[in-house]
VOGU-712063 format. One record per residue (C-alpha): residue number from 1; residue in three letters; x negated, y, z negated. Coordinates in steps of 0.05 Angstrom, whole numbers, always signed. Example, Ala and Ser with C-alpha at 12.3 -4.5 7.8 and 13.67 -1.06 7.14 Angstrom:
2
@seq: 1&type: Ala&c1: -246&c2: -90&c3: -156
@seq: 2&type: Ser&c1: -273&c2: -21&c3: -143
***
This chain:
406
@seq: 1&type: Unk&c1: -1418&c2: -3015&c3: -2793
@seq: 2&type: Unk&c1: -1352&c2: -3018&c3: -2755
@seq: 3&type: Unk&c1: -1308&c2: -2959&c3: -2774
@seq: 4&type: Unk&c1: -1239&c2: -2978&c3: -2802
@seq: 5&type: Unk&c1: -1250&c2: -3053&c3: -2803
@seq: 6&type: Unk&c1: -1235&c2: -3058&c3: -2878
@seq: 7&type: Unk&c1: -1169&c2: -3022&c3: -2869
@seq: 8&type: Unk&c1: -1151&c2: -3067&c3: -2810
@seq: 9&type: Unk&c1: -1167&c2: -3129&c3: -2853
@seq: 10&type: Unk&c1: -1121&c2: -3105&c3: -2909
@seq: 11&type: Unk&c1: -1064&c2: -3092&c3: -2858
@seq: 12&type: Unk&c1: -1070&c2: -3159&c3: -2823
@seq: 13&type: Unk&c1: -1073&c2: -3195&c3: -2889
@seq: 14&type: Unk&c1: -1008&c2: -3160&c3: -2912
@seq: 15&type: Unk&c1: -976&c2: -3177&c3: -2845
@seq: 16&type: Unk&c1: -996&c2: -3250&c3: -2849
@seq: 17&type: Unk&c1: -975&c2: -3258&c3: -2922
@seq: 18&type: Unk&c1: -906&c2: -3224&c3: -2914
@seq: 19&type: Unk&c1: -869&c2: -3279&c3: -2877
@seq: 20&type: Unk&c1: -899&c2: -3332&c3: -2925
@seq: 21&type: Unk&c1: -875&c2: -3294&c3: -2986
@seq: 22&type: Unk&c1: -806&c2: -3283&c3: -2955
@seq: 23&type: Unk&c1: -803&c2: -3357&c3: -2936
@seq: 24&type: Unk&c1: -820&c2: -3379&c3: -3007
@seq: 25&type: Unk&c1: -770&c2: -3331&c3: -3037
@seq: 26&type: Unk&c1: -711&c2: -3331&c3: -2988
@seq: 27&type: Unk&c1: -662&c2: -3304&c3: -3039
@seq: 28&type: Unk&c1: -698&c2: -3236&c3: -3039
@seq: 29&type: Unk&c1: -663&c2: -3221&c3: -2973
@seq: 30&type: Unk&c1: -711&c2: -3163&c3: -2961
@seq: 31&type: Unk&c1: -729&c2: -3146&c3: -2888
@seq: 32&type: Unk&c1: -803&c2: -3155&c3: -2872
@seq: 33&type: Unk&c1: -806&c2: -3081&c3: -2850
@seq: 34&type: Unk&c1: -791&c2: -3060&c3: -2922
@seq: 35&type: Unk&c1: -848&c2: -3104&c3: -2948
@seq: 36&type: Unk&c1: -895&c2: -3071&c3: -2898
@seq: 37&type: Unk&c1: -875&c2: -3001&c3: -2920
@seq: 38&type: Unk&c1: -880&c2: -3016&c3: -2995
@seq: 39&type: Unk&c1: -946&c2: -3052&c3: -2986
@seq: 40&type: Unk&c1: -972&c2: -2993&c3: -2945
@seq: 41&type: Unk&c1: -955&c2: -2945&c3: -3001
@seq: 42&type: Unk&c1: -990&c2: -2989&c3: -3053
@seq: 43&type: Unk&c1: -1056&c2: -2998&c3: -3013
@seq: 44&type: Unk&c1: -1055&c2: -2928&c3: -2984
@seq: 45&type: Unk&c1: -1093&c2: -2865&c3: -3005
@seq: 46&type: Unk&c1: -1036&c2: -2842&c3: -3052
@seq: 47&type: Unk&c1: -1040&c2: -2906&c3: -3094
@seq: 48&type: Unk&c1: -1096&c2: -2957&c3: -3095
@seq: 49&type: Unk&c1: -1133&c2: -2923&c3: -3038
@seq: 50&type: Unk&c1: -1163&c2: -2986&c3: -3009
@seq: 51&type: Unk&c1: -1139&c2: -2971&c3: -2939
@seq: 52&type: Unk&c1: -1132&c2: -2906&c3: -2898
@seq: 53&type: Unk&c1: -1082&c2: -2898&c3: -2841
@seq: 54&type: Unk&c1: -1132&c2: -2853&c3: -2803
@seq: 55&type: Unk&c1: -1176&c2: -2915&c3: -2793
@seq: 56&type: Unk&c1: -1123&c2: -2949&c3: -2750
@seq: 57&type: Unk&c1: -1090&c2: -2888&c3: -2718
@seq: 58&type: Unk&c1: -1096&c2: -2914&c3: -2647
@seq: 59&type: Unk&c1: -1071&c2: -2983&c3: -2664
@seq: 60&type: Unk&c1: -1013&c2: -2952&c3: -2705
@seq: 61&type: Unk&c1: -993&c2: -2910&c3: -2643
@seq: 62&type: Unk&c1: -995&c2: -2973&c3: -2602
@seq: 63&type: Unk&c1: -950&c2: -3005&c3: -2653
@seq: 64&type: Unk&c1: -901&c2: -2947&c3: -2647
@seq: 65&type: Unk&c1: -905&c2: -2954&c3: -2573
@seq: 66&type: Unk&c1: -888&c2: -3029&c3: -2575
@seq: 67&type: Unk&c1: -831&c2: -3014&c3: -2623
@seq: 68&type: Unk&c1: -798&c2: -2967&c3: -2574
@seq: 69&type: Unk&c1: -817&c2: -3009&c3: -2513
@seq: 70&type: Unk&c1: -780&c2: -3069&c3: -2543
@seq: 71&type: Unk&c1: -721&c2: -3025&c3: -2560
@seq: 72&type: Unk&c1: -718&c2: -2998&c3: -2488
@seq: 73&type: Unk&c1: -728&c2: -3070&c3: -2462
@seq: 74&type: Unk&c1: -663&c2: -3090&c3: -2497
@seq: 75&type: Unk&c1: -623&c2: -3032&c3: -2467
@seq: 76&type: Unk&c1: -578&c2: -3043&c3: -2407
@seq: 77&type: Unk&c1: -559&c2: -2980&c3: -2368
@seq: 78&type: Unk&c1: -492&c2: -3012&c3: -2352
@seq: 79&type: Unk&c1: -471&c2: -3002&c3: -2425
@seq: 80&type: Unk&c1: -470&c2: -2927&c3: -2415
@seq: 81&type: Unk&c1: -416&c2: -2935&c3: -2360
@seq: 82&type: Unk&c1: -374&c2: -2976&c3: -2408
@seq: 83&type: Unk&c1: -334&c2: -2957&c3: -2469
@seq: 84&type: Unk&c1: -393&c2: -2975&c3: -2516
@seq: 85&type: Unk&c1: -435&c2: -2922&c3: -2483
@seq: 86&type: Unk&c1: -380&c2: -2869&c3: -2483
@seq: 87&type: Unk&c1: -368&c2: -2881&c3: -2558
@seq: 88&type: Unk&c1: -443&c2: -2879&c3: -2573
@seq: 89&type: Unk&c1: -454&c2: -2814&c3: -2536
@seq: 90&type: Unk&c1: -392&c2: -2781&c3: -2568
@seq: 91&type: Unk&c1: -414&c2: -2804&c3: -2637
@seq: 92&type: Unk&c1: -483&c2: -2776&c3: -2628
@seq: 93&type: Unk&c1: -458&c2: -2708&c3: -2607
@seq: 94&type: Unk&c1: -412&c2: -2706&c3: -2668
@seq: 95&type: Unk&c1: -473&c2: -2721&c3: -2710
@seq: 96&type: Unk&c1: -513&c2: -2666&c3: -2676
@seq: 97&type: Unk&c1: -458&c2: -2616&c3: -2690
@seq: 98&type: Unk&c1: -456&c2: -2635&c3: -2763
@seq: 99&type: Unk&c1: -531&c2: -2636&c3: -2768
@seq: 100&type: Unk&c1: -536&c2: -2567&c3: -2738
@seq: 101&type: Unk&c1: -486&c2: -2539&c3: -2788
@seq: 102&type: Unk&c1: -517&c2: -2574&c3: -2849
@seq: 103&type: Unk&c1: -589&c2: -2554&c3: -2830
@seq: 104&type: Unk&c1: -567&c2: -2483&c3: -2817
@seq: 105&type: Unk&c1: -537&c2: -2479&c3: -2886
@seq: 106&type: Unk&c1: -600&c2: -2509&c3: -2917
@seq: 107&type: Unk&c1: -644&c2: -2459&c3: -2879
@seq: 108&type: Unk&c1: -602&c2: -2400&c3: -2904
@seq: 109&type: Unk&c1: -611&c2: -2427&c3: -2974
@seq: 110&type: Unk&c1: -686&c2: -2428&c3: -2964
@seq: 111&type: Unk&c1: -688&c2: -2505&c3: -2971
@seq: 112&type: Unk&c1: -717&c2: -2519&c3: -2903
@seq: 113&type: Unk&c1: -759&c2: -2480&c3: -2851
@seq: 114&type: Unk&c1: -762&c2: -2529&c3: -2791
@seq: 115&type: Unk&c1: -691&c2: -2522&c3: -2765
@seq: 116&type: Unk&c1: -697&c2: -2562&c3: -2700
@seq: 117&type: Unk&c1: -740&c2: -2620&c3: -2725
@seq: 118&type: Unk&c1: -695&c2: -2633&c3: -2785
@seq: 119&type: Unk&c1: -631&c2: -2626&c3: -2745
@seq: 120&type: Unk&c1: -656&c2: -2678&c3: -2696
@seq: 121&type: Unk&c1: -682&c2: -2723&c3: -2752
@seq: 122&type: Unk&c1: -612&c2: -2728&c3: -2781
@seq: 123&type: Unk&c1: -585&c2: -2755&c3: -2714
@seq: 124&type: Unk&c1: -635&c2: -2812&c3: -2704
@seq: 125&type: Unk&c1: -625&c2: -2886&c3: -2707
@seq: 126&type: Unk&c1: -683&c2: -2935&c3: -2715
@seq: 127&type: Unk&c1: -660&c2: -2987&c3: -2664
@seq: 128&type: Unk&c1: -730&c2: -3015&c3: -2655
@seq: 129&type: Unk&c1: -736&c2: -3024&c3: -2730
@seq: 130&type: Unk&c1: -667&c2: -3056&c3: -2735
@seq: 131&type: Unk&c1: -677&c2: -3107&c3: -2679
@seq: 132&type: Unk&c1: -719&c2: -3158&c3: -2717
@seq: 133&type: Unk&c1: -674&c2: -3150&c3: -2779
@seq: 134&type: Unk&c1: -609&c2: -3161&c3: -2739
@seq: 135&type: Unk&c1: -639&c2: -3219&c3: -2700
@seq: 136&type: Unk&c1: -659&c2: -3254&c3: -2764
@seq: 137&type: Unk&c1: -590&c2: -3243&c3: -2793
@seq: 138&type: Unk&c1: -555&c2: -3269&c3: -2731
@seq: 139&type: Unk&c1: -516&c2: -3205&c3: -2720
@seq: 140&type: Unk&c1: -532&c2: -3192&c3: -2646
@seq: 141&type: Unk&c1: -473&c2: -3228&c3: -2616
@seq: 142&type: Unk&c1: -408&c2: -3210&c3: -2582
@seq: 143&type: Unk&c1: -384&c2: -3140&c3: -2567
@seq: 144&type: Unk&c1: -410&c2: -3117&c3: -2633
@seq: 145&type: Unk&c1: -479&c2: -3128&c3: -2606
@seq: 146&type: Unk&c1: -463&c2: -3083&c3: -2547
@seq: 147&type: Unk&c1: -437&c2: -3029&c3: -2595
@seq: 148&type: Unk&c1: -499&c2: -3033&c3: -2638
@seq: 149&type: Unk&c1: -547&c2: -3032&c3: -2579
@seq: 150&type: Unk&c1: -512&c2: -2974&c3: -2544
@seq: 151&type: Unk&c1: -506&c2: -2933&c3: -2607
@seq: 152&type: Unk&c1: -578&c2: -2947&c3: -2627
@seq: 153&type: Unk&c1: -604&c2: -2932&c3: -2557
@seq: 154&type: Unk&c1: -569&c2: -2864&c3: -2557
@seq: 155&type: Unk&c1: -595&c2: -2851&c3: -2628
@seq: 156&type: Unk&c1: -666&c2: -2863&c3: -2603
@seq: 157&type: Unk&c1: -665&c2: -2837&c3: -2531
@seq: 158&type: Unk&c1: -625&c2: -2772&c3: -2540
@seq: 159&type: Unk&c1: -668&c2: -2746&c3: -2598
@seq: 160&type: Unk&c1: -731&c2: -2764&c3: -2559
@seq: 161&type: Unk&c1: -705&c2: -2724&c3: -2498
@seq: 162&type: Unk&c1: -688&c2: -2666&c3: -2544
@seq: 163&type: Unk&c1: -759&c2: -2669&c3: -2574
@seq: 164&type: Unk&c1: -788&c2: -2665&c3: -2505
@seq: 165&type: Unk&c1: -746&c2: -2604&c3: -2487
@seq: 166&type: Unk&c1: -743&c2: -2564&c3: -2551
@seq: 167&type: Unk&c1: -807&c2: -2584&c3: -2587
@seq: 168&type: Unk&c1: -853&c2: -2588&c3: -2526
@seq: 169&type: Unk&c1: -924&c2: -2565&c3: -2539
@seq: 170&type: Unk&c1: -918&c2: -2519&c3: -2479
@seq: 171&type: Unk&c1: -849&c2: -2493&c3: -2462
@seq: 172&type: Unk&c1: -776&c2: -2516&c3: -2453
@seq: 173&type: Unk&c1: -783&c2: -2513&c3: -2377
@seq: 174&type: Unk&c1: -846&c2: -2555&c3: -2381
@seq: 175&type: Unk&c1: -808&c2: -2603&c3: -2426
@seq: 176&type: Unk&c1: -752&c2: -2610&c3: -2376
@seq: 177&type: Unk&c1: -802&c2: -2618&c3: -2319
@seq: 178&type: Unk&c1: -838&c2: -2672&c3: -2356
@seq: 179&type: Unk&c1: -773&c2: -2712&c3: -2367
@seq: 180&type: Unk&c1: -760&c2: -2706&c3: -2291
@seq: 181&type: Unk&c1: -829&c2: -2731&c3: -2275
@seq: 182&type: Unk&c1: -824&c2: -2790&c3: -2322
@seq: 183&type: Unk&c1: -755&c2: -2806&c3: -2297
@seq: 184&type: Unk&c1: -775&c2: -2805&c3: -2224
@seq: 185&type: Unk&c1: -836&c2: -2847&c3: -2239
@seq: 186&type: Unk&c1: -794&c2: -2897&c3: -2277
@seq: 187&type: Unk&c1: -745&c2: -2901&c3: -2219
@seq: 188&type: Unk&c1: -802&c2: -2917&c3: -2173
@seq: 189&type: Unk&c1: -833&c2: -2968&c3: -2219
@seq: 190&type: Unk&c1: -766&c2: -3003&c3: -2227
@seq: 191&type: Unk&c1: -762&c2: -3010&c3: -2151
@seq: 192&type: Unk&c1: -832&c2: -3037&c3: -2145
@seq: 193&type: Unk&c1: -817&c2: -3111&c3: -2153
@seq: 194&type: Unk&c1: -768&c2: -3109&c3: -2096
@seq: 195&type: Unk&c1: -819&c2: -3077&c3: -2050
@seq: 196&type: Unk&c1: -872&c2: -3131&c3: -2061
@seq: 197&type: Unk&c1: -823&c2: -3190&c3: -2064
@seq: 198&type: Unk&c1: -847&c2: -3247&c3: -2021
@seq: 199&type: Unk&c1: -915&c2: -3216&c3: -2010
@seq: 200&type: Unk&c1: -982&c2: -3245&c3: -2030
@seq: 201&type: Unk&c1: -985&c2: -3199&c3: -2090
@seq: 202&type: Unk&c1: -918&c2: -3228&c3: -2115
@seq: 203&type: Unk&c1: -946&c2: -3297&c3: -2106
@seq: 204&type: Unk&c1: -1010&c2: -3282&c3: -2145
@seq: 205&type: Unk&c1: -970&c2: -3249&c3: -2202
@seq: 206&type: Unk&c1: -923&c2: -3310&c3: -2206
@seq: 207&type: Unk&c1: -980&c2: -3358&c3: -2209
@seq: 208&type: Unk&c1: -1012&c2: -3320&c3: -2266
@seq: 209&type: Unk&c1: -951&c2: -3321&c3: -2312
@seq: 210&type: Unk&c1: -971&c2: -3383&c3: -2351
@seq: 211&type: Unk&c1: -1047&c2: -3388&c3: -2342
@seq: 212&type: Unk&c1: -1105&c2: -3352&c3: -2375
@seq: 213&type: Unk&c1: -1097&c2: -3291&c3: -2331
@seq: 214&type: Unk&c1: -1030&c2: -3274&c3: -2364
@seq: 215&type: Unk&c1: -1015&c2: -3228&c3: -2305
@seq: 216&type: Unk&c1: -945&c2: -3205&c3: -2327
@seq: 217&type: Unk&c1: -966&c2: -3191&c3: -2398
@seq: 218&type: Unk&c1: -1025&c2: -3150&c3: -2375
@seq: 219&type: Unk&c1: -980&c2: -3111&c3: -2326
@seq: 220&type: Unk&c1: -931&c2: -3098&c3: -2382
@seq: 221&type: Unk&c1: -986&c2: -3071&c3: -2428
@seq: 222&type: Unk&c1: -1014&c2: -3030&c3: -2370
@seq: 223&type: Unk&c1: -944&c2: -3001&c3: -2358
@seq: 224&type: Unk&c1: -936&c2: -2984&c3: -2432
@seq: 225&type: Unk&c1: -1004&c2: -2952&c3: -2440
@seq: 226&type: Unk&c1: -998&c2: -2914&c3: -2373
@seq: 227&type: Unk&c1: -931&c2: -2883&c3: -2392
@seq: 228&type: Unk&c1: -957&c2: -2867&c3: -2463
@seq: 229&type: Unk&c1: -1015&c2: -2830&c3: -2431
@seq: 230&type: Unk&c1: -968&c2: -2794&c3: -2383
@seq: 231&type: Unk&c1: -920&c2: -2772&c3: -2438
@seq: 232&type: Unk&c1: -978&c2: -2750&c3: -2482
@seq: 233&type: Unk&c1: -1012&c2: -2710&c3: -2426
@seq: 234&type: Unk&c1: -946&c2: -2677&c3: -2409
@seq: 235&type: Unk&c1: -938&c2: -2654&c3: -2481
@seq: 236&type: Unk&c1: -881&c2: -2702&c3: -2497
@seq: 237&type: Unk&c1: -879&c2: -2749&c3: -2556
@seq: 238&type: Unk&c1: -906&c2: -2818&c3: -2536
@seq: 239&type: Unk&c1: -841&c2: -2852&c3: -2557
@seq: 240&type: Unk&c1: -808&c2: -2825&c3: -2493
@seq: 241&type: Unk&c1: -860&c2: -2860&c3: -2449
@seq: 242&type: Unk&c1: -853&c2: -2925&c3: -2491
@seq: 243&type: Unk&c1: -777&c2: -2926&c3: -2488
@seq: 244&type: Unk&c1: -778&c2: -2914&c3: -2412
@seq: 245&type: Unk&c1: -832&c2: -2969&c3: -2404
@seq: 246&type: Unk&c1: -785&c2: -3019&c3: -2438
@seq: 247&type: Unk&c1: -726&c2: -3000&c3: -2393
@seq: 248&type: Unk&c1: -770&c2: -3007&c3: -2331
@seq: 249&type: Unk&c1: -798&c2: -3074&c3: -2353
@seq: 250&type: Unk&c1: -727&c2: -3101&c3: -2361
@seq: 251&type: Unk&c1: -715&c2: -3087&c3: -2288
@seq: 252&type: Unk&c1: -777&c2: -3123&c3: -2262
@seq: 253&type: Unk&c1: -735&c2: -3184&c3: -2241
@seq: 254&type: Unk&c1: -702&c2: -3239&c3: -2283
@seq: 255&type: Unk&c1: -760&c2: -3287&c3: -2273
@seq: 256&type: Unk&c1: -811&c2: -3238&c3: -2297
@seq: 257&type: Unk&c1: -768&c2: -3218&c3: -2356
@seq: 258&type: Unk&c1: -758&c2: -3290&c3: -2379
@seq: 259&type: Unk&c1: -833&c2: -3303&c3: -2372
@seq: 260&type: Unk&c1: -854&c2: -3240&c3: -2411
@seq: 261&type: Unk&c1: -801&c2: -3241&c3: -2465
@seq: 262&type: Unk&c1: -834&c2: -3285&c3: -2518
@seq: 263&type: Unk&c1: -902&c2: -3258&c3: -2503
@seq: 264&type: Unk&c1: -881&c2: -3186&c3: -2516
@seq: 265&type: Unk&c1: -850&c2: -3207&c3: -2581
@seq: 266&type: Unk&c1: -913&c2: -3244&c3: -2601
@seq: 267&type: Unk&c1: -959&c2: -3186&c3: -2585
@seq: 268&type: Unk&c1: -913&c2: -3132&c3: -2612
@seq: 269&type: Unk&c1: -883&c2: -3163&c3: -2675
@seq: 270&type: Unk&c1: -944&c2: -3207&c3: -2686
@seq: 271&type: Unk&c1: -997&c2: -3153&c3: -2687
@seq: 272&type: Unk&c1: -982&c2: -3081&c3: -2667
@seq: 273&type: Unk&c1: -916&c2: -3065&c3: -2699
@seq: 274&type: Unk&c1: -936&c2: -3088&c3: -2770
@seq: 275&type: Unk&c1: -996&c2: -3042&c3: -2764
@seq: 276&type: Unk&c1: -950&c2: -2983&c3: -2750
@seq: 277&type: Unk&c1: -903&c2: -2996&c3: -2809
@seq: 278&type: Unk&c1: -959&c2: -3010&c3: -2859
@seq: 279&type: Unk&c1: -997&c2: -2948&c3: -2836
@seq: 280&type: Unk&c1: -932&c2: -2908&c3: -2842
@seq: 281&type: Unk&c1: -926&c2: -2931&c3: -2914
@seq: 282&type: Unk&c1: -997&c2: -2909&c3: -2927
@seq: 283&type: Unk&c1: -979&c2: -2840&c3: -2902
@seq: 284&type: Unk&c1: -920&c2: -2830&c3: -2950
@seq: 285&type: Unk&c1: -942&c2: -2776&c3: -3000
@seq: 286&type: Unk&c1: -913&c2: -2805&c3: -3063
@seq: 287&type: Unk&c1: -943&c2: -2748&c3: -3105
@seq: 288&type: Unk&c1: -901&c2: -2697&c3: -3066
@seq: 289&type: Unk&c1: -839&c2: -2741&c3: -3073
@seq: 290&type: Unk&c1: -851&c2: -2750&c3: -3147
@seq: 291&type: Unk&c1: -855&c2: -2674&c3: -3157
@seq: 292&type: Unk&c1: -790&c2: -2663&c3: -3121
@seq: 293&type: Unk&c1: -749&c2: -2728&c3: -3119
@seq: 294&type: Unk&c1: -684&c2: -2692&c3: -3107
@seq: 295&type: Unk&c1: -706&c2: -2673&c3: -3037
@seq: 296&type: Unk&c1: -713&c2: -2746&c3: -3019
@seq: 297&type: Unk&c1: -644&c2: -2762&c3: -3046
@seq: 298&type: Unk&c1: -615&c2: -2702&c3: -3009
@seq: 299&type: Unk&c1: -644&c2: -2725&c3: -2942
@seq: 300&type: Unk&c1: -625&c2: -2798&c3: -2957
@seq: 301&type: Unk&c1: -552&c2: -2778&c3: -2968
@seq: 302&type: Unk&c1: -552&c2: -2733&c3: -2907
@seq: 303&type: Unk&c1: -577&c2: -2790&c3: -2862
@seq: 304&type: Unk&c1: -515&c2: -2829&c3: -2882
@seq: 305&type: Unk&c1: -467&c2: -2770&c3: -2880
@seq: 306&type: Unk&c1: -491&c2: -2740&c3: -2814
@seq: 307&type: Unk&c1: -509&c2: -2801&c3: -2772
@seq: 308&type: Unk&c1: -470&c2: -2855&c3: -2806
@seq: 309&type: Unk&c1: -402&c2: -2830&c3: -2827
@seq: 310&type: Unk&c1: -378&c2: -2806&c3: -2758
@seq: 311&type: Unk&c1: -381&c2: -2879&c3: -2739
@seq: 312&type: Unk&c1: -320&c2: -2893&c3: -2783
@seq: 313&type: Unk&c1: -280&c2: -2846&c3: -2741
@seq: 314&type: Unk&c1: -308&c2: -2857&c3: -2671
@seq: 315&type: Unk&c1: -299&c2: -2934&c3: -2673
@seq: 316&type: Unk&c1: -232&c2: -2932&c3: -2709
@seq: 317&type: Unk&c1: -196&c2: -2967&c3: -2651
@seq: 318&type: Unk&c1: -253&c2: -3012&c3: -2628
@seq: 319&type: Unk&c1: -281&c2: -3046&c3: -2690
@seq: 320&type: Unk&c1: -251&c2: -3077&c3: -2752
@seq: 321&type: Unk&c1: -264&c2: -3042&c3: -2819
@seq: 322&type: Unk&c1: -322&c2: -3090&c3: -2839
@seq: 323&type: Unk&c1: -356&c2: -3081&c3: -2772
@seq: 324&type: Unk&c1: -347&c2: -3005&c3: -2775
@seq: 325&type: Unk&c1: -379&c2: -3004&c3: -2843
@seq: 326&type: Unk&c1: -437&c2: -3047&c3: -2818
@seq: 327&type: Unk&c1: -447&c2: -3001&c3: -2759
@seq: 328&type: Unk&c1: -443&c2: -2940&c3: -2804
@seq: 329&type: Unk&c1: -503&c2: -2964&c3: -2845
@seq: 330&type: Unk&c1: -541&c2: -2987&c3: -2784
@seq: 331&type: Unk&c1: -534&c2: -2921&c3: -2748
@seq: 332&type: Unk&c1: -558&c2: -2883&c3: -2809
@seq: 333&type: Unk&c1: -622&c2: -2924&c3: -2812
@seq: 334&type: Unk&c1: -681&c2: -2882&c3: -2789
@seq: 335&type: Unk&c1: -757&c2: -2880&c3: -2793
@seq: 336&type: Unk&c1: -803&c2: -2881&c3: -2732
@seq: 337&type: Unk&c1: -775&c2: -2817&c3: -2702
@seq: 338&type: Unk&c1: -776&c2: -2785&c3: -2771
@seq: 339&type: Unk&c1: -850&c2: -2798&c3: -2775
@seq: 340&type: Unk&c1: -859&c2: -2765&c3: -2705
@seq: 341&type: Unk&c1: -815&c2: -2705&c3: -2722
@seq: 342&type: Unk&c1: -851&c2: -2691&c3: -2788
@seq: 343&type: Unk&c1: -918&c2: -2695&c3: -2753
@seq: 344&type: Unk&c1: -892&c2: -2642&c3: -2703
@seq: 345&type: Unk&c1: -865&c2: -2598&c3: -2760
@seq: 346&type: Unk&c1: -930&c2: -2602&c3: -2798
@seq: 347&type: Unk&c1: -973&c2: -2590&c3: -2737
@seq: 348&type: Unk&c1: -933&c2: -2527&c3: -2718
@seq: 349&type: Unk&c1: -930&c2: -2503&c3: -2790
@seq: 350&type: Unk&c1: -855&c2: -2498&c3: -2790
@seq: 351&type: Unk&c1: -841&c2: -2556&c3: -2838
@seq: 352&type: Unk&c1: -853&c2: -2553&c3: -2912
@seq: 353&type: Unk&c1: -901&c2: -2609&c3: -2934
@seq: 354&type: Unk&c1: -853&c2: -2630&c3: -2990
@seq: 355&type: Unk&c1: -796&c2: -2635&c3: -2938
@seq: 356&type: Unk&c1: -840&c2: -2676&c3: -2892
@seq: 357&type: Unk&c1: -856&c2: -2726&c3: -2947
@seq: 358&type: Unk&c1: -784&c2: -2729&c3: -2971
@seq: 359&type: Unk&c1: -757&c2: -2740&c3: -2901
@seq: 360&type: Unk&c1: -805&c2: -2798&c3: -2887
@seq: 361&type: Unk&c1: -790&c2: -2824&c3: -2957
@seq: 362&type: Unk&c1: -714&c2: -2821&c3: -2943
@seq: 363&type: Unk&c1: -726&c2: -2857&c3: -2877
@seq: 364&type: Unk&c1: -764&c2: -2912&c3: -2912
@seq: 365&type: Unk&c1: -709&c2: -2917&c3: -2964
@seq: 366&type: Unk&c1: -657&c2: -2921&c3: -2910
@seq: 367&type: Unk&c1: -695&c2: -2980&c3: -2879
@seq: 368&type: Unk&c1: -696&c2: -3013&c3: -2947
@seq: 369&type: Unk&c1: -622&c2: -3001&c3: -2965
@seq: 370&type: Unk&c1: -578&c2: -2992&c3: -2905
@seq: 371&type: Unk&c1: -593&c2: -3055&c3: -2864
@seq: 372&type: Unk&c1: -591&c2: -3096&c3: -2928
@seq: 373&type: Unk&c1: -519&c2: -3072&c3: -2941
@seq: 374&type: Unk&c1: -499&c2: -3086&c3: -2868
@seq: 375&type: Unk&c1: -528&c2: -3157&c3: -2869
@seq: 376&type: Unk&c1: -497&c2: -3173&c3: -2935
@seq: 377&type: Unk&c1: -428&c2: -3153&c3: -2909
@seq: 378&type: Unk&c1: -441&c2: -3196&c3: -2847
@seq: 379&type: Unk&c1: -462&c2: -3255&c3: -2890
@seq: 380&type: Unk&c1: -401&c2: -3251&c3: -2935
@seq: 381&type: Unk&c1: -355&c2: -3247&c3: -2875
@seq: 382&type: Unk&c1: -390&c2: -3308&c3: -2845
@seq: 383&type: Unk&c1: -380&c2: -3348&c3: -2909
@seq: 384&type: Unk&c1: -307&c2: -3330&c3: -2916
@seq: 385&type: Unk&c1: -289&c2: -3338&c3: -2842
@seq: 386&type: Unk&c1: -339&c2: -3386&c3: -2810
@seq: 387&type: Unk&c1: -292&c2: -3400&c3: -2753
@seq: 388&type: Unk&c1: -301&c2: -3329&c3: -2728
@seq: 389&type: Unk&c1: -376&c2: -3338&c3: -2720
@seq: 390&type: Unk&c1: -378&c2: -3398&c3: -2674
@seq: 391&type: Unk&c1: -424&c2: -3386&c3: -2616
@seq: 392&type: Unk&c1: -399&c2: -3405&c3: -2546
@seq: 393&type: Unk&c1: -445&c2: -3459&c3: -2518
@seq: 394&type: Unk&c1: -442&c2: -3426&c3: -2449
@seq: 395&type: Unk&c1: -462&c2: -3359&c3: -2476
@seq: 396&type: Unk&c1: -506&c2: -3355&c3: -2537
@seq: 397&type: Unk&c1: -498&c2: -3281&c3: -2541
@seq: 398&type: Unk&c1: -422&c2: -3277&c3: -2546
@seq: 399&type: Unk&c1: -374&c2: -3291&c3: -2602
@seq: 400&type: Unk&c1: -311&c2: -3329&c3: -2586
@seq: 401&type: Unk&c1: -261&c2: -3285&c3: -2625
@seq: 402&type: Unk&c1: -241&c2: -3213&c3: -2609
@seq: 403&type: Unk&c1: -282&c2: -3156&c3: -2635
@seq: 404&type: Unk&c1: -234&c2: -3143&c3: -2690
@seq: 405&type: Unk&c1: -254&c2: -3205&c3: -2729
@seq: 406&type: Unk&c1: -251&c2: -3201&c3: -2805
***
């Protein structure tokens, strides 16, 4: 008997049924990610117990890897030399300062034990989770797209680096060294296409783009898994390797990027990523949350207050009030890194189990509520001022009006 096959069948059935249900009931306006999480809770060991996340642990980790690979794939390093990057970095450090103060107060009150994991958790943004939601809502256009992507990238990359340094399984020096190693390797890999350009290898890879060999897709998966293995062996969280893999893949030449784009989406969003979210839902300890629901509400409010609200100040001169409100809720959306941080906290014995469950539950609730509010604000603005949402035929990723549109 194949171990875990029943769980995998339950998961792929949920994944296949979700878009059909949402298509038949479009007025629900609920992101598919939310359905995955809720369905995972229902079929998981804390409810119906017809599926177990341990059965698909490796596939779930691959889903997490693809989520961060696709997030890194969307990131352009040029943004960090522009105003969008400056604002994003400044906003994150403001959030970190607030998170440090708030978590310190909670620790003094005996409410939390894991100071570093919880502080970092409150500064995260689930860019990978938001991407499919924002794409479906048509919100990734104009300079607002750059602001969202830069802020989300910082909200994922900076906490990941901090995890590697401060929560390394070895030491802080080893954590810093591992980041340097991964960075140098990424730099070398990014230069690789230029070194083989015009060679026989380049010719073979190009010929295999559209046939059964699927050369570029296989190279992309090998890159992802290789960097996941490296990050894992160096004691870092695998999300660092996945994010770096996405950034490297983006720099493997425009032709390769265009060829691989839809294939990565199909493989990631079509199979691996739903497994991660549904398995994450299975792991939410609803019994612990039911015993102490106030903890979930506290962390839920803190996600908005610590990560979201600084946005209203940081982007005061750069975005209109509706756009600032949208970005506030988008920045406060968190989940994948919360799962990683709670796993670290529980593994080291520094995080209370009830806080781990409440933090993941708050992240799941943020995915349910915050993007929904942001997309509703966007939809209302589009209905009231459709002229401000006309897409330039020469650039399908830029809005015609200024960033301060209503």
